[in-house]
C-alpha positions as CSV (number, residue, x, y, z in Angstrom):
1,M,80.9,92.5,94.4
2,A,79.7,93.4,97.8
3,E,80.6,96.9,99.0
4,I,83.5,96.5,101.5
5,I,83.0,98.7,104.6
6,L,85.4,99.5,107.2
7,N,84.2,101.1,110.8
8,V,86.9,103.2,112.0
9,E,87.8,105.0,115.2
10,V,89.9,108.0,115.8
11,R,93.1,107.3,118.0
12,E,93.8,110.0,120.3
13,R,97.4,108.8,120.5
14,T,100.1,108.8,117.7
15,G,103.2,107.1,116.9
16,T,104.7,103.8,117.8
17,G,102.9,104.2,121.4
18,G,99.6,104.8,120.0
19,A,100.2,101.8,117.6
20,R,100.9,99.5,120.0
21,E,97.8,100.8,122.5
22,A,95.9,99.8,119.4
23,R,96.8,96.3,118.6
24,R,96.6,95.4,122.7
25,S,93.1,96.7,122.5
26,G,92.4,94.5,119.7
27,M,92.3,96.8,117.0
28,V,94.6,97.3,113.6
29,P,96.0,100.6,113.5
30,G,96.3,102.7,110.5
31,V,96.4,106.4,108.9
32,L,93.9,108.2,106.6
33,Y,95.8,110.3,104.2
34,G,95.0,112.5,101.3
35,G,92.6,115.3,99.9
36,D,93.2,118.9,101.5
37,K,92.9,117.6,104.9
38,D,95.7,116.6,107.6
39,P,96.5,112.8,108.4
40,V,94.4,111.2,110.9
41,A,95.2,108.4,112.9
42,I,92.5,105.6,112.9
43,A,92.1,101.9,113.9
44,V,89.6,99.1,112.9
45,K,88.8,96.1,114.8
46,S,91.3,93.3,114.1
47,N,88.3,90.7,113.3
48,E,86.4,93.4,110.9
49,F,89.7,94.1,109.4
50,R,91.1,90.6,108.8
51,K,87.7,90.0,107.4
52,A,88.0,92.6,104.4
53,L,91.3,92.1,103.8
54,Y,91.1,88.2,103.0
55,T,88.3,89.0,100.5
56,G,91.4,90.0,98.4
57,K,89.1,93.0,97.5
58,L,90.5,95.3,100.0
59,L,94.1,96.7,98.9
60,G,94.0,98.5,95.3
61,H,90.1,98.9,95.5
62,L,87.6,101.6,96.4
63,V,86.1,101.0,99.7
64,T,83.7,103.0,102.1
65,L,85.4,104.4,105.3
66,K,82.5,104.9,108.0
67,Y,83.2,106.7,111.2
68,G,79.7,107.1,113.2
69,K,77.4,108.7,110.5
70,E,80.0,110.2,108.4
71,T,81.3,108.1,105.3
72,Q,84.3,108.6,102.9
73,P,84.9,106.8,99.9
74,V,88.9,105.5,100.4
75,I,91.7,103.3,98.7
76,A,93.7,101.1,101.0
77,K,97.3,101.7,99.4
78,A,99.2,99.5,101.9
79,V,98.8,96.8,104.4
80,D,102.2,96.0,106.9
81,M,102.0,92.5,108.0
82,H,103.6,90.8,111.1
83,P,106.8,88.9,109.8
84,V,106.0,85.9,112.0
85,T,102.3,85.8,112.7
86,D,101.4,87.2,109.3
87,E,98.5,89.2,110.7
88,P,97.6,92.9,109.9
89,V,99.6,95.5,112.0
90,H,99.0,98.5,110.2
91,F,97.4,100.1,107.0
92,D,97.0,103.2,105.0
93,L,94.3,104.8,103.7
94,Y,93.8,107.5,101.1
95,R,91.0,109.7,100.8
96,V,89.2,109.8,96.9
97,D,86.3,111.2,95.3
98,A,84.4,108.1,93.7
99,H,85.0,109.6,90.4
100,Q,88.2,110.9,90.7
101,Q,91.1,110.0,88.1
102,I,93.9,108.2,89.8
103,K,96.8,106.0,89.1
104,I,96.8,102.2,90.8
105,E,98.5,99.0,90.2
106,V,96.2,96.1,89.0
107,P,97.4,92.6,89.0
108,V,98.2,90.7,86.0
109,H,97.4,87.0,85.3
110,F,97.9,84.5,82.8
111,T,95.8,81.8,81.4
112,N,95.8,78.7,79.1
113,Q,99.3,77.7,79.7
114,D,98.4,74.4,78.6
115,E,97.5,75.8,75.0
116,A,101.1,77.7,74.8
117,P,103.3,75.5,72.4
118,G,106.4,77.1,74.0
119,L,105.8,76.0,77.5
120,K,104.2,72.6,76.2
121,R,108.1,72.0,74.6
122,G,109.4,72.7,78.3
123,G,109.9,76.6,78.0
124,T,109.5,78.7,80.6
125,L,107.0,82.0,81.5
126,N,109.3,84.5,82.7
127,I,106.9,87.5,84.2
128,A,108.5,90.8,84.3
129,L,105.6,92.6,85.6
130,H,103.2,91.3,88.0
131,A,100.9,94.1,88.1
132,L,100.3,97.0,85.9
133,T,99.8,100.8,86.8
134,V,96.7,101.7,85.2
135,S,95.0,105.1,84.9
136,C,90.8,105.3,85.8
137,A,88.2,106.3,87.8
138,A,88.7,105.5,91.6
139,D,85.2,103.4,91.3
140,E,86.3,102.0,87.9
141,I,89.3,100.3,89.0
142,P,89.3,96.9,87.0
143,E,89.7,93.8,89.4
144,E,92.4,92.0,87.3
145,I,93.9,92.1,83.6
146,V,94.0,88.7,82.0
147,F,96.4,87.8,79.2
148,D,95.4,84.7,77.0
149,L,98.9,82.5,76.5
150,T,97.0,80.1,73.8
151,G,99.4,80.3,70.8
152,L,102.6,81.6,72.1
153,D,106.0,79.6,71.4
154,I,109.4,80.0,73.0
155,G,111.0,83.3,72.0
156,A,107.6,85.3,72.5
157,T,107.4,88.5,74.4
158,V,104.1,89.9,75.7
159,R,104.2,94.0,76.1
160,V,102.1,96.2,77.8
161,S,100.4,97.0,74.2
162,D,99.1,93.1,73.9
163,L,97.2,93.4,77.1
164,T,93.3,94.2,77.0
165,I,92.5,96.4,80.2
166,P,89.0,96.0,80.8
167,G,86.5,99.0,81.2
168,K,87.7,102.5,80.9
169,A,91.1,102.2,82.5
170,E,94.4,102.8,80.5
171,A,97.9,101.6,80.9
172,A,99.8,104.3,82.8
173,V,103.5,103.2,81.3
174,D,104.8,102.8,78.0
175,G,103.0,100.2,75.6
176,D,106.6,99.0,74.7
177,T,107.4,97.9,78.4
178,V,107.9,93.9,78.5
179,V,105.1,92.1,80.5
180,A,106.5,88.9,80.3
181,T,108.5,86.4,77.7
182,V,108.5,82.5,77.0
183,A,112.1,81.5,77.2
184,G,113.7,78.2,76.2
185,A,114.3,75.1,78.4
186,M,117.8,74.9,79.9
187,A,118.1,71.8,78.2
188,E,117.6,73.0,75.0
189,V,119.9,76.0,75.4
190,T,122.3,73.7,76.8
191,E,122.4,71.2,73.9
192,E,122.3,74.3,71.3
193,A,125.7,75.5,72.7
194,A,127.2,71.8,72.5
195,E,126.2,71.8,69.1
196,G,127.7,75.1,68.3
197,G,130.9,74.2,70.5
198,E,131.2,71.0,68.4
199,E,130.9,72.8,65.1
200,A,133.9,75.3,66.0
201,A,136.2,72.8,67.1
202,A,135.6,70.5,64.1
203,P,139.0,70.9,61.7
204,E,138.5,72.3,58.3
205,A,139.0,70.1,55.7
206,S,142.2,70.6,54.0
207,E,143.1,71.4,50.3
208,G,145.5,68.7,49.9
209,G,147.7,68.7,46.8
210,E,150.7,66.2,46.1
211,D,154.1,67.4,47.5
């Protein structure tokens, strides 16, 4: 993966007014946090920031912040988007050491839905955890965690302990945490409930004797 470099400028004005001024000048405002230093108001040219964001490799990944000749490894933890235009309007970066142990969320994806008997029979994959918090070095953050659904039937439960986490990353949550389940189709549930109701309603045969 090509390294993402964010060329930043330091903003003299902070707060709402400073952020608006940055946007009017074609920049996306942000704040640099973390480490043993004070927060710094920064900004990146809008076109450069959008290009980095739309690679899908900005959020939750180690990137390089560049200010003049100075560089700093950082992690983009949050990007706020405009509710109407869906354009980035603010971001947060956190200073880290490249080999520092951190906790960060990694997306969980599922493959081979067509090979899961439960789903082929009309079941539903209910995802409880779309991203897993892992502990790893800042320069070894997994791109994704993939789980193969092959062979799963209705009633199956996928837990954190069932996931294979790439590299040296480790789950930072309990292994019994539910990631997903394969639930039965509503039609099957309704039919079973109806059958159960009919059985309950059926009169018991009387052991009749003659009067």
